[in-house]
C-alpha positions in Angstrom: 4.2 -29.6 -8.5 4.1 -25.9 -7.9 6.6 -23.8 -9.9 8.6 -22.8 -6.8 9.0 -26.4 -5.7 10.0 -27.5 -9.2 12.7 -24.8 -9.2 14.0 -25.9 -5.8 14.1 -29.6 -6.9 15.9 -28.7 -10.1 18.3 -26.6 -8.1 19.2 -29.6 -6.0 19.7 -31.7 -9.2 21.9 -29.0 -10.7 24.0 -28.9 -7.6 24.5 -32.7 -7.7 25.3 -32.6 -11.4 27.7 -29.7 -10.9 25.9 -27.8 -13.7 27.3 -24.3 -12.8 25.4 -22.3 -15.5 22.0 -23.8 -14.6 22.7 -23.6 -10.9 23.4 -19.8 -11.2 20.1 -19.2 -13.1 18.1 -21.3 -10.7 19.6 -19.6 -7.6 18.8 -16.2 -9.2 15.2 -17.3 -9.7 14.9 -18.7 -6.2 16.1 -15.4 -4.8 13.7 -13.4 -6.9 10.8 -15.6 -5.8 11.8 -15.2 -2.1 12.0 -11.4 -2.6 8.5 -11.4 -4.0 7.3 -13.6 -1.1 8.8 -11.1 1.4 7.2 -8.2 -0.4 3.8 -9.9 -0.3 4.1 -10.9 3.4 1.5 -9.2 5.6 1.0 -11.0 8.9 3.6 -13.7 9.3 3.8 -16.2 6.4 3.1 -15.5 2.8 3.2 -17.9 -0.1 3.1 -17.0 -3.7 0.4 -18.0 -6.0 1.3 -19.7 -9.3 0.4 -16.5 -11.2 2.7 -14.4 -9.0 5.5 -16.9 -9.5 5.0 -16.9 -13.3 5.0 -13.1 -13.2 8.4 -13.1 -11.4 9.8 -15.5 -14.1 8.3 -13.5 -16.9 10.0 -10.4 -15.5 13.3 -12.2 -15.4 12.9 -13.4 -18.9 12.0 -9.9 -20.1 15.2 -8.6 -18.4 17.3 -11.2 -20.3 15.7 -10.3 -23.6 16.4 -6.6 -23.0 20.0 -7.4 -22.1 20.4 -9.6 -25.2 19.3 -6.6 -27.4 21.7 -4.2 -25.7 24.6 -6.6 -25.9 24.0 -7.3 -29.5 23.8 -3.5 -30.2 27.1 -3.1 -28.4 28.7 -6.0 -30.4 29.2 -8.1 -27.2 28.1 -11.4 -28.7 29.8 -13.3 -25.8 27.6 -11.7 -23.2 24.5 -12.0 -25.5 25.1 -15.7 -25.8 25.3 -16.1 -22.0 22.0 -14.2 -21.6 20.4 -16.4 -24.3 21.4 -19.5 -22.5 20.0 -18.1 -19.2 16.8 -17.2 -21.0 16.4 -20.7 -22.4 16.6 -22.1 -18.8 14.0 -19.6 -17.5 11.6 -20.3 -20.4 11.6 -24.0 -19.4 9.6 -23.0 -16.4 7.2 -20.6 -18.1 3.9 -21.8 -19.6 3.9 -22.2 -23.4 3.5 -18.8 -25.0 0.9 -18.2 -27.7 2.1 -17.7 -31.2 1.4 -14.5 -33.1 -1.3 -16.2 -35.1 -3.0 -17.4 -31.9 -2.8 -13.9 -30.4 -4.2 -12.4 -33.6 -7.2 -14.8 -33.4 -8.0 -13.8 -29.8 -7.5 -10.1 -30.6 -9.8 -10.3 -33.7 -12.5 -12.0 -31.7 -12.3 -9.4 -28.9 -12.3 -6.5 -31.3 -15.5 -7.8 -32.8 -17.1 -8.4 -29.4 -16.3 -4.9 -28.2 -17.2 -3.3 -31.5 -13.8 -1.4 -31.7 -13.4 0.4 -35.0 -10.0 2.1 -35.1 -6.8 3.1 -33.4 -8.7 5.4 -31.0 -10.2 2.2 -29.4 -6.7 0.8 -28.5 -7.2 1.3 -24.8 -10.7 -0.1 -24.8 -9.3 -3.4 -26.4 -5.9 -3.7 -24.6 -7.3 -3.9 -21.0 -9.5 -6.9 -21.6 -7.0 -8.6 -23.9 -4.1 -8.3 -21.4 -6.4 -9.7 -18.7 -7.1 -12.7 -20.9 -3.6 -13.3 -22.1 -1.6 -12.4 -19.0 1.2 -15.0 -18.7 0.3 -16.5 -22.0 1.6 -13.9 -24.5 4.2 -11.2 -24.6 2.7 -7.8 -24.0 4.7 -6.2 -26.8 3.4 -8.8 -29.2 -0.2 -8.2 -28.1 0.2 -4.5 -28.4 1.6 -4.8 -31.9 -1.2 -7.2 -33.1 -3.9 -4.9 -31.6 -2.5 -1.9 -33.4 -2.3 -3.8 -36.7 -5.9 -5.2 -36.3 -7.3 -1.8 -35.4 -5.5 -0.1 -38.3 -7.1 -2.4 -40.9 
């Protein structure tokens, strides 16, 4: 089942179960997916690819993570907890993300393939790596690992 259809089905289930928190998050995701569809519309109808839908969800997850950080810095644990709960729901729909060790393995292999030697080759490595790991790993983590590997 496509990601959008899964979210719509779970939205109906959450309505029937009167699960207000989950319902709020799923409605938000549905709206973001519809906005993206409208933005992609050319002549008449447009449907999102799975990659586009995942990108929308990753953006929503990233926004939650940034909010959590800001709320924690502002000593607003109540709001941070709410954002964490929403993030957990969003992450249920995202593909399993690679761990740091898995990312490090891919990065090491790509650095060897490209013959990159130092921090000056960061751009040369990041482009192909992000293409390979898009939707599978957090960009910040990938950047950190590439910097570490090129500095060694």
